[in-house]
C-alpha positions in Angstrom: 12.4 1.6 1.6 9.3 2.5 -0.3 8.1 6.1 -0.3 4.8 7.4 -1.7 5.2 9.8 -4.6 4.1 13.1 -3.1 4.0 14.7 -6.6 1.3 12.2 -7.8 -2.2 13.4 -8.3 -4.5 12.3 -5.4 -7.8 10.4 -5.7 -10.4 11.0 -3.1 -12.8 8.2 -2.3 -14.9 7.2 0.7 -14.1 3.6 1.6 -15.1 1.1 4.3 -12.8 -1.6 5.8 -13.6 -4.5 8.0 -12.5 -3.8 11.6 -9.7 -6.4 11.3 -8.2 -4.6 8.2 -8.4 -1.2 10.0 -6.8 -2.7 13.1 -3.9 -4.0 10.8 -3.5 -0.6 9.3 -3.2 1.1 12.7 -0.9 -1.6 14.0 1.3 -1.1 11.0 1.2 2.6 11.4 2.3 2.3 15.1 5.0 -0.1 14.1 6.4 2.3 11.5 6.4 5.1 14.1 8.0 2.9 16.7 10.8 1.8 14.3 11.5 5.0 12.5 10.0 7.8 14.5 8.0 8.8 11.4 4.3 9.6 12.0 2.2 8.7 8.9 -1.5 9.4 8.6 -3.9 6.6 7.5 -3.7 7.6 3.8 0.1 7.5 3.9 0.1 4.1 5.6 -2.3 2.6 3.1 -0.3 4.0 0.2 2.8 2.5 1.6 1.2 -0.9 2.1 -0.1 -0.9 -1.5 3.3 0.2 -2.8 5.0 -2.6 -0.9 2.5 -5.1 -2.1 3.0 -3.9 -5.7 6.7 -4.1 -5.4 6.5 -7.6 -4.0 4.3 -8.7 -6.8 6.5 -7.2 -9.4 9.6 -8.9 -7.9 7.8 -12.2 -7.9 6.6 -11.8 -11.5 2.9 -11.6 -10.6 2.6 -8.2 -12.1 3.3 -7.3 -15.7 4.9 -3.9 -15.6 3.8 -3.1 -19.1 0.2 -3.7 -18.3 -0.5 -3.1 -14.6 -3.0 -5.6 -13.2 -3.0 -7.8 -16.3 -1.0 -10.6 -14.7 -3.0 -10.5 -11.5 -6.3 -11.0 -13.4 -4.9 -14.2 -14.9 -4.1 -15.6 -11.5 -7.7 -15.2 -10.1 
């Protein structure tokens, strides 16, 4: 299971999401709580989604671990 790194420095930004993306975030948040009993706030859920996405890309070879984001730019 992927956990966010609580000792990492935080970045604060105001962001806007399409309603469909926010609905997915909330559905995912509720699913985590239903499965694990763990209540995560929106920031924690988004960090978890991004960590899982990153891990999937690293495992599939889409991300170059030496230069984060480098391989993704080549695919777009």
